[in-house]
N, CA, C, O and the ligand as a Tripos MOL2 file, in Angstrom:
@<TRIPOS>MOLECULE
protein
  301   299    76     0     0
PROTEIN
NO_CHARGES

@<TRIPOS>ATOM
      1 N         -54.0450   20.3850  -10.3600 N.3       1 MET1
      2 CA        -55.3280   19.7420   -9.9350 C.3       1 MET1
      3 C         -55.3520   19.6190   -8.4240 C.2       1 MET1
      4 O         -54.5100   18.9490   -7.8270 O.2       1 MET1
      5 N         -56.2990   20.2540   -7.8350 N.am      2 ALA2
      6 CA        -56.3530   20.2730   -6.3820 C.3       2 ALA2
      7 C         -56.9420   18.9860   -5.8420 C.2       2 ALA2
      8 O         -57.9350   18.4790   -6.3630 O.2       2 ALA2
      9 N         -56.3350   18.4680   -4.8110 N.am      3 LYS3
     10 CA        -56.9190   17.3180   -4.1400 C.3       3 LYS3
     11 C         -57.8980   17.7790   -3.0940 C.2       3 LYS3
     12 O         -57.8070   18.8960   -2.5850 O.2       3 LYS3
     13 N         -58.8270   16.9220   -2.7780 N.am      4 LEU4
     14 CA        -59.8370   17.2960   -1.7780 C.3       4 LEU4
     15 C         -59.5590   16.5750   -0.4580 C.2       4 LEU4
     16 O         -59.1700   15.4070   -0.4260 O.2       4 LEU4
     17 N         -59.7670   17.2930    0.5880 N.am      5 CYS5
     18 CA        -59.6160   16.6940    1.8970 C.3       5 CYS5
     19 C         -60.6880   15.6070    2.0490 C.2       5 CYS5
     20 O         -61.8720   15.8900    1.8660 O.2       5 CYS5
     21 N         -60.3040   14.3920    2.3740 N.am      6 PRO6
     22 CA        -61.2870   13.3020    2.4630 C.3       6 PRO6
     23 C         -62.2440   13.4620    3.6480 C.2       6 PRO6
     24 O         -63.2460   12.7510    3.7350 O.2       6 PRO6
     25 N         -61.9440   14.3770    4.5440 N.am      7 ILE7
     26 CA        -62.7890   14.5670    5.7080 C.3       7 ILE7
     27 C         -63.8260   15.6370    5.4660 C.2       7 ILE7
     28 O         -65.0270   15.4070    5.6050 O.2       7 ILE7
     29 N         -63.3400   16.8240    5.0980 N.am      8 CYS8
     30 CA        -64.2640   17.9370    4.9660 C.3       8 CYS8
     31 C         -64.4720   18.3450    3.5050 C.2       8 CYS8
     32 O         -65.2460   19.2590    3.2200 O.2       8 CYS8
     33 N         -63.7830   17.6680    2.5800 N.am      9 ALA9
     34 CA        -63.9640   17.8830    1.1400 C.3       9 ALA9
     35 C         -63.5320   19.2580    0.7180 C.2       9 ALA9
     36 O         -63.9220   19.7330   -0.3480 O.2       9 ALA9
     37 N         -62.7520   19.8900    1.5170 N.am     10 LYS10
     38 CA        -62.1930   21.1980    1.0770 C.3      10 LYS10
     39 C         -60.9940   20.9090    0.1890 C.2      10 LYS10
     40 O         -60.2790   19.9300    0.4030 O.2      10 LYS10
     41 N         -60.7760   21.7500   -0.7960 N.am     11 PRO11
     42 CA        -59.5920   21.5860   -1.6270 C.3      11 PRO11
     43 C         -58.3170   21.7730   -0.7930 C.2      11 PRO11
     44 O         -58.1940   22.7150   -0.0110 O.2      11 PRO11
     45 N         -57.3850   20.8530   -0.9860 N.am     12 LEU12
     46 CA        -56.1430   20.9780   -0.2350 C.3      12 LEU12
     47 C         -55.3080   22.0890   -0.8400 C.2      12 LEU12
     48 O         -55.1580   22.1860   -2.0570 O.2      12 LEU12
     49 N         -54.7710   22.9220    0.0330 N.am     13 ASP13
     50 CA        -53.8490   23.9500   -0.4160 C.3      13 ASP13
     51 C         -52.4940   23.6900    0.2120 C.2      13 ASP13
     52 O         -52.1660   24.1570    1.3030 O.2      13 ASP13
     53 N         -51.7340   22.9250   -0.5350 N.am     14 LEU14
     54 CA        -50.4690   22.4620    0.0520 C.3      14 LEU14
     55 C         -49.4720   23.6050    0.1860 C.2      14 LEU14
     56 O         -48.5220   23.5110    0.9630 O.2      14 LEU14
     57 N         -49.6760   24.6660   -0.5510 N.am     15 LYS15
     58 CA        -48.7030   25.7520   -0.4570 C.3      15 LYS15
     59 C         -48.9110   26.5790    0.7940 C.2      15 LYS15
     60 O         -47.9800   27.2050    1.3000 O.2      15 LYS15
     61 N         -50.1340   26.5770    1.2870 N.am     16 ASN16
     62 CA        -50.4290   27.3580    2.4660 C.3      16 ASN16
     63 C         -50.6120   26.4530    3.6860 C.2      16 ASN16
     64 O         -50.8010   25.2440    3.5590 O.2      16 ASN16
     65 N         -50.5540   27.0450    4.8250 N.am     17 SER17
     66 CA        -51.0430   26.4660    6.0790 C.3      17 SER17
     67 C         -50.3080   25.1890    6.4860 C.2      17 SER17
     68 O         -50.7600   24.4870    7.3910 O.2      17 SER17
     69 N         -49.1910   24.8760    5.8400 N.am     18 GLY18
     70 CA        -48.4300   23.7100    6.2650 C.3      18 GLY18
     71 C         -49.2530   22.4510    6.2250 C.2      18 GLY18
     72 O         -49.1250   21.5760    7.0820 O.2      18 GLY18
     73 N         -50.1100   22.3670    5.2120 N.am     19 ALA19
     74 CA        -50.9890   21.1860    5.1280 C.3      19 ALA19
     75 C         -50.1680   19.9300    4.7900 C.2      19 ALA19
     76 O         -50.6510   18.8130    4.9730 O.2      19 ALA19
     77 N         -48.9790   20.0980    4.3170 N.am     20 GLY20
     78 CA        -48.1510   18.9430    4.0020 C.3      20 GLY20
     79 C         -47.9240   18.0590    5.1980 C.2      20 GLY20
     80 O         -47.7620   16.8470    5.0530 O.2      20 GLY20
     81 N         -47.9090   18.6360    6.3670 N.am     21 GLU21
     82 CA        -47.7380   17.8500    7.5650 C.3      21 GLU21
     83 C         -48.8800   16.8910    7.8000 C.2      21 GLU21
     84 O         -48.6870   15.7760    8.2850 O.2      21 GLU21
     85 N         -50.0660   17.3350    7.4540 N.am     22 SER22
     86 CA        -51.2340   16.5180    7.7260 C.3      22 SER22
     87 C         -51.7630   15.8600    6.4680 C.2      22 SER22
     88 O         -52.8590   15.2990    6.4800 O.2      22 SER22
     89 N         -51.0060   15.9170    5.3850 N.am     23 ALA23
     90 CA        -51.4540   15.3480    4.1160 C.3      23 ALA23
     91 C         -51.8360   13.8940    4.3710 C.2      23 ALA23
     92 O         -51.2010   13.2310    5.1910 O.2      23 ALA23
     93 N         -52.8680   13.3800    3.6820 N.am     24 PRO24
     94 CA        -53.6040   14.0720    2.6280 C.3      24 PRO24
     95 C         -54.8080   14.8870    3.1590 C.2      24 PRO24
     96 O         -55.8190   15.0080    2.4670 O.2      24 PRO24
     97 N         -54.7060   15.4200    4.3320 N.am     25 PHE25
     98 CA        -55.8180   16.1600    4.9070 C.3      25 PHE25
     99 C         -55.4960   17.6490    4.8650 C.2      25 PHE25
    100 O         -54.3340   18.0430    4.7560 O.2      25 PHE25
    101 N         -56.5390   18.4710    4.9530 N.am     26 CYS26
    102 CA        -56.3520   19.9100    4.8330 C.3      26 CYS26
    103 C         -55.7420   20.4570    6.0970 C.2      26 CYS26
    104 O         -55.1210   21.5190    6.0750 O.2      26 CYS26
    105 N         -55.9030   19.7670    7.1780 N.am     27 SER27
    106 CA        -55.4030   20.3030    8.4240 C.3      27 SER27
    107 C         -55.1590   19.1550    9.4200 C.2      27 SER27
    108 O         -55.5870   18.0180    9.2200 O.2      27 SER27
    109 N         -54.4760   19.5010   10.4630 N.am     28 ARG28
    110 CA        -54.1990   18.5420   11.4930 C.3      28 ARG28
    111 C         -55.5300   18.0060   12.1170 C.2      28 ARG28
    112 O         -55.6610   16.8410   12.4940 O.2      28 ARG28
    113 N         -56.4770   18.9330   12.1890 N.am     29 ARG29
    114 CA        -57.7800   18.5760   12.7630 C.3      29 ARG29
    115 C         -58.4270   17.4570   11.9550 C.2      29 ARG29
    116 O         -58.9070   16.4740   12.5200 O.2      29 ARG29
    117 N         -58.4410   17.6090   10.6180 N.am     30 CYS30
    118 CA        -59.0600   16.5760    9.8010 C.3      30 CYS30
    119 C         -58.2550   15.2700    9.8780 C.2      30 CYS30
    120 O         -58.8300   14.1840    9.8240 O.2      30 CYS30
    121 N         -56.9670   15.3730   10.0000 N.am     31 ALA31
    122 CA        -56.1460   14.1680   10.1730 C.3      31 ALA31
    123 C         -56.5800   13.4390   11.4490 C.2      31 ALA31
    124 O         -56.6900   12.2130   11.4780 O.2      31 ALA31
    125 N         -56.8220   14.2220   12.4960 N.am     32 ASP32
    126 CA        -57.2530   13.5930   13.7350 C.3      32 ASP32
    127 C         -58.6220   12.9460   13.6120 C.2      32 ASP32
    128 O         -58.8640   11.8770   14.1720 O.2      32 ASP32
    129 N         -59.5110   13.5910   12.8820 N.am     33 VAL33
    130 CA        -60.8270   13.0000   12.6510 C.3      33 VAL33
    131 C         -60.7090   11.6670   11.9370 C.2      33 VAL33
    132 O         -61.3670   10.6910   12.2960 O.2      33 VAL33
    133 N         -59.8710   11.6440   10.9360 N.am     34 ASP34
    134 CA        -59.6800   10.3720   10.2040 C.3      34 ASP34
    135 C         -59.0570    9.3280   11.0930 C.2      34 ASP34
    136 O         -59.4450    8.1610   11.0400 O.2      34 ASP34
    137 N         -58.1120    9.7150   11.9010 N.am     35 LEU35
    138 CA        -57.4770    8.7700   12.7980 C.3      35 LEU35
    139 C         -58.4920    8.1430   13.7620 C.2      35 LEU35
    140 O         -58.4680    6.9410   14.0270 O.2      35 LEU35
    141 N         -59.3830    9.0000   14.2780 N.am     36 HIS36
    142 CA        -60.4170    8.4710   15.1920 C.3      36 HIS36
    143 C         -61.3260    7.5160   14.4710 C.2      36 HIS36
    144 O         -61.7780    6.5260   15.0470 O.2      36 HIS36
    145 N         -61.6010    7.8020   13.2020 N.am     37 ARG37
    146 CA        -62.4580    6.8880   12.4530 C.3      37 ARG37
    147 C         -61.7740    5.5250   12.3140 C.2      37 ARG37
    148 O         -62.3960    4.4790   12.4950 O.2      37 ARG37
    149 N         -60.4940    5.5640   11.9920 N.am     38 TRP38
    150 CA        -59.7630    4.3200   11.8510 C.3      38 TRP38
    151 C         -59.7410    3.5540   13.1400 C.2      38 TRP38
    152 O         -59.9380    2.3390   13.1500 O.2      38 TRP38
    153 N         -59.5030    4.2490   14.2310 N.am     39 LEU39
    154 CA        -59.4250    3.5770   15.5290 C.3      39 LEU39
    155 C         -60.7560    2.9430   15.8880 C.2      39 LEU39
    156 O         -60.8050    1.7940   16.3270 O.2      39 LEU39
    157 N         -61.8250    3.6820   15.7040 N.am     40 SER40
    158 CA        -63.1250    3.1290   16.0700 C.3      40 SER40
    159 C         -63.4810    1.9440   15.1790 C.2      40 SER40
    160 O         -64.1410    1.0050   15.6240 O.2      40 SER40
    161 N         -63.0450    1.9860   13.9230 N.am     41 GLU41
    162 CA        -63.3200    0.8690   13.0340 C.3      41 GLU41
    163 C         -62.5190   -0.3550   13.4340 C.2      41 GLU41
    164 O         -63.0170   -1.4800   13.4160 O.2      41 GLU41
    165 N         -61.2540   -0.1080   13.7990 N.am     42 SER42
    166 CA        -60.4090   -1.2570   14.1400 C.3      42 SER42
    167 C         -60.8490   -1.8860   15.4450 C.2      42 SER42
    168 O         -60.6130   -3.0730   15.6740 O.2      42 SER42
    169 N         -61.4880   -1.1020   16.3060 N.am     43 TYR43
    170 CA        -62.0120   -1.6720   17.5260 C.3      43 TYR43
    171 C         -63.2230   -2.5600   17.2190 C.2      43 TYR43
    172 O         -63.4490   -3.5820   17.8670 O.2      43 TYR43
    173 N         -63.9850   -2.1420   16.2190 N.am     44 ALA44
    174 CA        -65.2260   -2.8430   15.9070 C.3      44 ALA44
    175 C         -64.9400   -4.1480   15.1730 C.2      44 ALA44
    176 O         -65.6960   -5.1130   15.2870 O.2      44 ALA44
    177 N         -63.8480   -4.1710   14.4230 N.am     45 ILE45
    178 CA        -63.5560   -5.3690   13.6580 C.3      45 ILE45
    179 C         -62.4380   -6.1700   14.3290 C.2      45 ILE45
    180 O         -61.3250   -5.6640   14.4760 O.2      45 ILE45
    181 N         -62.7080   -7.3810   14.7270 N.am     46 PRO46
    182 CA        -61.6560   -8.1960   15.3330 C.3      46 PRO46
    183 C         -60.6490   -8.6130   14.2710 C.2      46 PRO46
    184 O         -60.9940   -9.2050   13.2480 O.2      46 PRO46
    185 N         -59.4130   -8.2880   14.5460 N.am     47 VAL47
    186 CA        -58.3480   -8.6170   13.5870 C.3      47 VAL47
    187 C         -57.5080   -9.7420   14.1430 C.2      47 VAL47
    188 O         -56.9190   -9.6160   15.2160 O.2      47 VAL47
    189 N         -57.4520  -10.8280   13.4230 N.am     48 VAL48
    190 CA        -56.6310  -11.9500   13.8530 C.3      48 VAL48
    191 C         -55.5250  -12.1550   12.8080 C.2      48 VAL48
    192 O         -55.7700  -12.4810   11.6460 O.2      48 VAL48
    193 N         -54.3260  -11.9490   13.2800 N.am     49 GLU49
    194 CA        -53.2120  -12.1260   12.3560 C.3      49 GLU49
    195 C         -52.1590  -13.0150   12.9870 C.2      49 GLU49
    196 O         -51.9270  -12.9800   14.1950 O.2      49 GLU49
    197 N         -51.5430  -13.7910   12.1600 N.am     50 HIS50
    198 CA        -50.4430  -14.6560   12.6330 C.3      50 HIS50
    199 C         -49.2040  -14.3270   11.8370 C.2      50 HIS50
    200 O         -48.7740  -15.0930   10.9750 O.2      50 HIS50
    201 N         -48.6470  -13.1910   12.1330 N.am     51 GLU51
    202 CA        -47.5490  -12.7420   11.3000 C.3      51 GLU51
    203 C         -46.2580  -13.4790   11.6200 C.2      51 GLU51
    204 O         -45.4730  -13.8020   10.7280 O.2      51 GLU51
    205 N         -46.0520  -13.7400   12.8980 N.am     52 ASP52
    206 CA        -44.7340  -14.2730   13.2840 C.3      52 ASP52
    207 C         -44.7660  -15.7820   13.4680 C.2      52 ASP52
    208 O         -43.7900  -16.3820   13.9180 O.2      52 ASP52
    209 N         -45.8880  -16.3880   13.1210 N.am     53 GLU53
    210 CA        -46.0110  -17.8260   13.3800 C.3      53 GLU53
    211 C         -44.9490  -18.6390   12.6330 C.2      53 GLU53
    212 O         -44.2530  -19.4640   13.2230 O.2      53 GLU53
    213 N         -44.8430  -18.3980   11.3660 N.am     54 ASP54
    214 CA        -43.8840  -19.2190   10.5610 C.3      54 ASP54
    215 C         -42.7180  -18.3920   10.0820 C.2      54 ASP54
    216 O         -42.1610  -18.6400    9.0120 O.2      54 ASP54
    217 N         -42.3540  -17.4200   10.8670 N.am     55 GLY55
    218 CA        -41.2200  -16.5990   10.4460 C.3      55 GLY55
    219 C         -39.9050  -17.3740   10.4470 C.2      55 GLY55
    220 O         -39.1010  -17.2740    9.5190 O.2      55 GLY55
    221 N         -39.7100  -18.1420   11.5030 N.am     56 ASP56
    222 CA        -38.4900  -18.9490   11.5840 C.3      56 ASP56
    223 C         -38.8300  -20.4160   11.5530 C.2      56 ASP56
    224 O         -39.2490  -20.9980   12.5530 O.2      56 ASP56
    225 N         -38.6450  -21.0060   10.3920 N.am     57 ASN57
    226 CA        -38.9080  -22.4190   10.2700 C.3      57 ASN57
    227 C         -37.6180  -23.1780   10.5260 C.2      57 ASN57
    228 O         -36.6570  -23.0270    9.7710 O.2      57 ASN57
    229 N         -37.5740  -23.9910   11.5750 N.am     58 PRO58
    230 CA        -36.3420  -24.7110   11.8920 C.3      58 PRO58
    231 C         -35.8600  -25.6100   10.7710 C.2      58 PRO58
    232 O         -34.6620  -25.8260   10.5920 O.2      58 PRO58
    233 N         -36.8260  -26.1330   10.0140 N.am     59 ALA59
    234 CA        -36.4540  -27.0250    8.9180 C.3      59 ALA59
    235 C         -35.6990  -26.2940    7.8410 C.2      59 ALA59
    236 O         -34.8930  -26.8770    7.1170 O.2      59 ALA59
    237 N         -35.9720  -24.9980    7.7420 N.am     60 LEU60
    238 CA        -35.3040  -24.2110    6.6950 C.3      60 LEU60
    239 C         -34.1130  -23.4470    7.2420 C.2      60 LEU60
    240 O         -33.3590  -22.8450    6.4780 O.2      60 LEU60
    241 N         -33.9340  -23.4650    8.5640 N.am     61 ALA61
    242 CA        -32.9000  -22.6500    9.1500 C.3      61 ALA61
    243 C         -31.5390  -23.1910    8.8260 C.2      61 ALA61
    244 O         -30.6210  -22.4190    8.5510 O.2      61 ALA61
    245 N         -31.3760  -24.5190    8.8480 N.am     62 SER62
    246 CA        -30.0550  -25.0830    8.5660 C.3      62 SER62
    247 C         -29.8780  -25.2490    7.0760 C.2      62 SER62
    248 O         -30.7310  -25.8330    6.4070 O.2      62 SER62
    249 N         -28.7850  -24.7450    6.5530 N.am     63 PRO63
    250 CA        -28.5430  -24.8300    5.1140 C.3      63 PRO63
    251 C         -28.2480  -26.2780    4.7160 C.2      63 PRO63
    252 O         -27.6990  -27.0450    5.5070 O.2      63 PRO63
    253 N         -28.6070  -26.6380    3.5090 N.am     64 PRO64
    254 CA        -28.3390  -27.9920    3.0340 C.3      64 PRO64
    255 C         -26.8250  -28.2130    2.8870 C.2      64 PRO64
    256 O         -26.0590  -27.2860    2.6250 O.2      64 PRO64
    257 N         -26.4340  -29.4660    3.0670 N.am     65 SER65
    258 CA        -25.0120  -29.7690    2.9410 C.3      65 SER65
    259 C         -24.5780  -29.5380    1.4880 C.2      65 SER65
    260 O         -25.2820  -29.8950    0.5440 O.2      65 SER65
    261 N         -23.4200  -28.9400    1.3470 N.am     66 PRO66
    262 CA        -22.9410  -28.6780   -0.0360 C.3      66 PRO66
    263 C         -22.6350  -29.9540   -0.7650 C.2      66 PRO66
    264 O         -22.0980  -30.8990   -0.1860 O.2      66 PRO66
    265 N         -22.9730  -29.9870   -2.0330 N.am     67 GLY67
    266 CA        -22.6520  -31.1440   -2.8510 C.3      67 GLY67
    267 C         -23.5600  -32.3280   -2.6180 C.2      67 GLY67
    268 O         -23.3120  -33.4190   -3.1310 O.2      67 GLY67
    269 N         -24.6220  -32.1160   -1.8380 N.am     68 ARG68
    270 CA        -25.4830  -33.2610   -1.5470 C.3      68 ARG68
    271 C         -26.9070  -32.9200   -1.9960 C.2      68 ARG68
    272 O         -27.4320  -31.8520   -1.6790 O.2      68 ARG68
    273 N         -27.5050  -33.8220   -2.7200 N.am     69 LYS69
    274 CA        -28.8820  -33.5750   -3.1500 C.3      69 LYS69
    275 C         -29.8340  -33.6660   -1.9880 C.2      69 LYS69
    276 O         -29.5940  -34.4050   -1.0330 O.2      69 LYS69
    277 N         -30.8900  -32.9350   -2.0640 N.am     70 ALA70
    278 CA        -31.8800  -32.9600   -1.0170 C.3      70 ALA70
    279 C         -32.5150  -34.3400   -0.9520 C.2      70 ALA70
    280 O         -32.9390  -34.8950   -1.9660 O.2      70 ALA70
    281 N         -32.5720  -34.8700    0.2270 N.am     71 ASP71
    282 CA        -33.1420  -36.2100    0.4150 C.3      71 ASP71
    283 C         -34.6500  -36.0770    0.6550 C.2      71 ASP71
    284 O         -35.0720  -35.4600    1.6330 O.2      71 ASP71
    285 N         -35.4490  -36.6490   -0.2270 N.am     72 PRO72
    286 CA        -36.8910  -36.5680   -0.0440 C.3      72 PRO72
    287 C         -37.3790  -37.2070    1.2450 C.2      72 PRO72
    288 O         -38.4350  -36.8490    1.7660 O.2      72 PRO72
    289 N         -36.6020  -38.1550    1.7560 N.am     73 ALA73
    290 CA        -37.0110  -38.8250    2.9820 C.3      73 ALA73
    291 C         -36.9810  -37.8740    4.1690 C.2      73 ALA73
    292 O         -37.7240  -38.0510    5.1350 O.2      73 ALA73
    293 N         -36.1250  -36.8720    4.0950 N.am     74 LEU74
    294 CA        -36.0280  -35.9340    5.1890 C.3      74 LEU74
    295 C         -37.1740  -34.9190    5.1860 C.2      74 LEU74
    296 O         -37.4020  -34.2020    6.1600 O.2      74 LEU74
    297 N         -37.8510  -34.8860    4.1050 N.am     75 HIS75
    298 CA        -38.9310  -33.9290    3.9860 C.3      75 HIS75
    299 C         -40.1250  -34.4920    4.7220 C.2      75 HIS75
    300 O         -41.1790  -33.8580    4.7670 O.2      75 HIS75
    301 ZN        -60.3180   18.8850    5.9560 Zn       76 ZN76
@<TRIPOS>BOND
     1     1     2 1
     2     2     3 1
     3     3     4 2
     4     3     5 am
     5     5     6 1
     6     6     7 1
     7     7     8 2
     8     7     9 am
     9     9    10 1
    10    10    11 1
    11    11    12 2
    12    11    13 am
    13    13    14 1
    14    14    15 1
    15    15    16 2
    16    15    17 am
    17    17    18 1
    18    18    19 1
    19    19    20 2
    20    19    21 am
    21    21    22 1
    22    22    23 1
    23    23    24 2
    24    23    25 am
    25    25    26 1
    26    26    27 1
    27    27    28 2
    28    27    29 am
    29    29    30 1
    30    30    31 1
    31    31    32 2
    32    31    33 am
    33    33    34 1
    34    34    35 1
    35    35    36 2
    36    35    37 am
    37    37    38 1
    38    38    39 1
    39    39    40 2
    40    39    41 am
    41    41    42 1
    42    42    43 1
    43    43    44 2
    44    43    45 am
    45    45    46 1
    46    46    47 1
    47    47    48 2
    48    47    49 am
    49    49    50 1
    50    50    51 1
    51    51    52 2
    52    51    53 am
    53    53    54 1
    54    54    55 1
    55    55    56 2
    56    55    57 am
    57    57    58 1
    58    58    59 1
    59    59    60 2
    60    59    61 am
    61    61    62 1
    62    62    63 1
    63    63    64 2
    64    63    65 am
    65    65    66 1
    66    66    67 1
    67    67    68 2
    68    67    69 am
    69    69    70 1
    70    70    71 1
    71    71    72 2
    72    71    73 am
    73    73    74 1
    74    74    75 1
    75    75    76 2
    76    75    77 am
    77    77    78 1
    78    78    79 1
    79    79    80 2
    80    79    81 am
    81    81    82 1
    82    82    83 1
    83    83    84 2
    84    83    85 am
    85    85    86 1
    86    86    87 1
    87    87    88 2
    88    87    89 am
    89    89    90 1
    90    90    91 1
    91    91    92 2
    92    91    93 am
    93    93    94 1
    94    94    95 1
    95    95    96 2
    96    95    97 am
    97    97    98 1
    98    98    99 1
    99    99   100 2
   100    99   101 am
   101   101   102 1
   102   102   103 1
   103   103   104 2
   104   103   105 am
   105   105   106 1
   106   106   107 1
   107   107   108 2
   108   107   109 am
   109   109   110 1
   110   110   111 1
   111   111   112 2
   112   111   113 am
   113   113   114 1
   114   114   115 1
   115   115   116 2
   116   115   117 am
   117   117   118 1
   118   118   119 1
   119   119   120 2
   120   119   121 am
   121   121   122 1
   122   122   123 1
   123   123   124 2
   124   123   125 am
   125   125   126 1
   126   126   127 1
   127   127   128 2
   128   127   129 am
   129   129   130 1
   130   130   131 1
   131   131   132 2
   132   131   133 am
   133   133   134 1
   134   134   135 1
   135   135   136 2
   136   135   137 am
   137   137   138 1
   138   138   139 1
   139   139   140 2
   140   139   141 am
   141   141   142 1
   142   142   143 1
   143   143   144 2
   144   143   145 am
   145   145   146 1
   146   146   147 1
   147   147   148 2
   148   147   149 am
   149   149   150 1
   150   150   151 1
   151   151   152 2
   152   151   153 am
   153   153   154 1
   154   154   155 1
   155   155   156 2
   156   155   157 am
   157   157   158 1
   158   158   159 1
   159   159   160 2
   160   159   161 am
   161   161   162 1
   162   162   163 1
   163   163   164 2
   164   163   165 am
   165   165   166 1
   166   166   167 1
   167   167   168 2
   168   167   169 am
   169   169   170 1
   170   170   171 1
   171   171   172 2
   172   171   173 am
   173   173   174 1
   174   174   175 1
   175   175   176 2
   176   175   177 am
   177   177   178 1
   178   178   179 1
   179   179   180 2
   180   179   181 am
   181   181   182 1
   182   182   183 1
   183   183   184 2
   184   183   185 am
   185   185   186 1
   186   186   187 1
   187   187   188 2
   188   187   189 am
   189   189   190 1
   190   190   191 1
   191   191   192 2
   192   191   193 am
   193   193   194 1
   194   194   195 1
   195   195   196 2
   196   195   197 am
   197   197   198 1
   198   198   199 1
   199   199   200 2
   200   199   201 am
   201   201   202 1
   202   202   203 1
   203   203   204 2
   204   203   205 am
   205   205   206 1
   206   206   207 1
   207   207   208 2
   208   207   209 am
   209   209   210 1
   210   210   211 1
   211   211   212 2
   212   211   213 am
   213   213   214 1
   214   214   215 1
   215   215   216 2
   216   215   217 am
   217   217   218 1
   218   218   219 1
   219   219   220 2
   220   219   221 am
   221   221   222 1
   222   222   223 1
   223   223   224 2
   224   223   225 am
   225   225   226 1
   226   226   227 1
   227   227   228 2
   228   227   229 am
   229   229   230 1
   230   230   231 1
   231   231   232 2
   232   231   233 am
   233   233   234 1
   234   234   235 1
   235   235   236 2
   236   235   237 am
   237   237   238 1
   238   238   239 1
   239   239   240 2
   240   239   241 am
   241   241   242 1
   242   242   243 1
   243   243   244 2
   244   243   245 am
   245   245   246 1
   246   246   247 1
   247   247   248 2
   248   247   249 am
   249   249   250 1
   250   250   251 1
   251   251   252 2
   252   251   253 am
   253   253   254 1
   254   254   255 1
   255   255   256 2
   256   255   257 am
   257   257   258 1
   258   258   259 1
   259   259   260 2
   260   259   261 am
   261   261   262 1
   262   262   263 1
   263   263   264 2
   264   263   265 am
   265   265   266 1
   266   266   267 1
   267   267   268 2
   268   267   269 am
   269   269   270 1
   270   270   271 1
   271   271   272 2
   272   271   273 am
   273   273   274 1
   274   274   275 1
   275   275   276 2
   276   275   277 am
   277   277   278 1
   278   278   279 1
   279   279   280 2
   280   279   281 am
   281   281   282 1
   282   282   283 1
   283   283   284 2
   284   283   285 am
   285   285   286 1
   286   286   287 1
   287   287   288 2
   288   287   289 am
   289   289   290 1
   290   290   291 1
   291   291   292 2
   292   291   293 am
   293   293   294 1
   294   294   295 1
   295   295   296 2
   296   295   297 am
   297   297   298 1
   298   298   299 1
   299   299   300 2
@<TRIPOS>SUBSTRUCTURE
     1 MET1         2 RESIDUE 1 A MET
     2 ALA2         6 RESIDUE 1 A ALA
     3 LYS3        10 RESIDUE 1 A LYS
     4 LEU4        14 RESIDUE 1 A LEU
     5 CYS5        18 RESIDUE 1 A CYS
     6 PRO6        22 RESIDUE 1 A PRO
     7 ILE7        26 RESIDUE 1 A ILE
     8 CYS8        30 RESIDUE 1 A CYS
     9 ALA9        34 RESIDUE 1 A ALA
    10 LYS10       38 RESIDUE 1 A LYS
    11 PRO11       42 RESIDUE 1 A PRO
    12 LEU12       46 RESIDUE 1 A LEU
    13 ASP13       50 RESIDUE 1 A ASP
    14 LEU14       54 RESIDUE 1 A LEU
    15 LYS15       58 RESIDUE 1 A LYS
    16 ASN16       62 RESIDUE 1 A ASN
    17 SER17       66 RESIDUE 1 A SER
    18 GLY18       70 RESIDUE 1 A GLY
    19 ALA19       74 RESIDUE 1 A ALA
    20 GLY20       78 RESIDUE 1 A GLY
    21 GLU21       82 RESIDUE 1 A GLU
    22 SER22       86 RESIDUE 1 A SER
    23 ALA23       90 RESIDUE 1 A ALA
    24 PRO24       94 RESIDUE 1 A PRO
    25 PHE25       98 RESIDUE 1 A PHE
    26 CYS26      102 RESIDUE 1 A CYS
    27 SER27      106 RESIDUE 1 A SER
    28 ARG28      110 RESIDUE 1 A ARG
    29 ARG29      114 RESIDUE 1 A ARG
    30 CYS30      118 RESIDUE 1 A CYS
    31 ALA31      122 RESIDUE 1 A ALA
    32 ASP32      126 RESIDUE 1 A ASP
    33 VAL33      130 RESIDUE 1 A VAL
    34 ASP34      134 RESIDUE 1 A ASP
    35 LEU35      138 RESIDUE 1 A LEU
    36 HIS36      142 RESIDUE 1 A HIS
    37 ARG37      146 RESIDUE 1 A ARG
    38 TRP38      150 RESIDUE 1 A TRP
    39 LEU39      154 RESIDUE 1 A LEU
    40 SER40      158 RESIDUE 1 A SER
    41 GLU41      162 RESIDUE 1 A GLU
    42 SER42      166 RESIDUE 1 A SER
    43 TYR43      170 RESIDUE 1 A TYR
    44 ALA44      174 RESIDUE 1 A ALA
    45 ILE45      178 RESIDUE 1 A ILE
    46 PRO46      182 RESIDUE 1 A PRO
    47 VAL47      186 RESIDUE 1 A VAL
    48 VAL48      190 RESIDUE 1 A VAL
    49 GLU49      194 RESIDUE 1 A GLU
    50 HIS50      198 RESIDUE 1 A HIS
    51 GLU51      202 RESIDUE 1 A GLU
    52 ASP52      206 RESIDUE 1 A ASP
    53 GLU53      210 RESIDUE 1 A GLU
    54 ASP54      214 RESIDUE 1 A ASP
    55 GLY55      218 RESIDUE 1 A GLY
    56 ASP56      222 RESIDUE 1 A ASP
    57 ASN57      226 RESIDUE 1 A ASN
    58 PRO58      230 RESIDUE 1 A PRO
    59 ALA59      234 RESIDUE 1 A ALA
    60 LEU60      238 RESIDUE 1 A LEU
    61 ALA61      242 RESIDUE 1 A ALA
    62 SER62      246 RESIDUE 1 A SER
    63 PRO63      250 RESIDUE 1 A PRO
    64 PRO64      254 RESIDUE 1 A PRO
    65 SER65      258 RESIDUE 1 A SER
    66 PRO66      262 RESIDUE 1 A PRO
    67 GLY67      266 RESIDUE 1 A GLY
    68 ARG68      270 RESIDUE 1 A ARG
    69 LYS69      274 RESIDUE 1 A LYS
    70 ALA70      278 RESIDUE 1 A ALA
    71 ASP71      282 RESIDUE 1 A ASP
    72 PRO72      286 RESIDUE 1 A PRO
    73 ALA73      290 RESIDUE 1 A ALA
    74 LEU74      294 RESIDUE 1 A LEU
    75 HIS75      298 RESIDUE 1 A HIS
    76 ZN76       301 GROUP 0 **** ****
């Protein structure tokens, strides 16, 4: 079952033309077109992410003392 290039809708021929490099596109050119679309979209949409905000929580960094139950008062 042939896949279609999402850019130009041509059937992908993975056996020819080294299309595997630009998969899932039929060619490097179509891959570039898609990339430009993504870039222009990402410029238009403000993306606010806080990925590293709570990566290191000091409260969780120190391991609990062995043999001691967690004290709710410390929470
Ligand atoms: Zn294409």
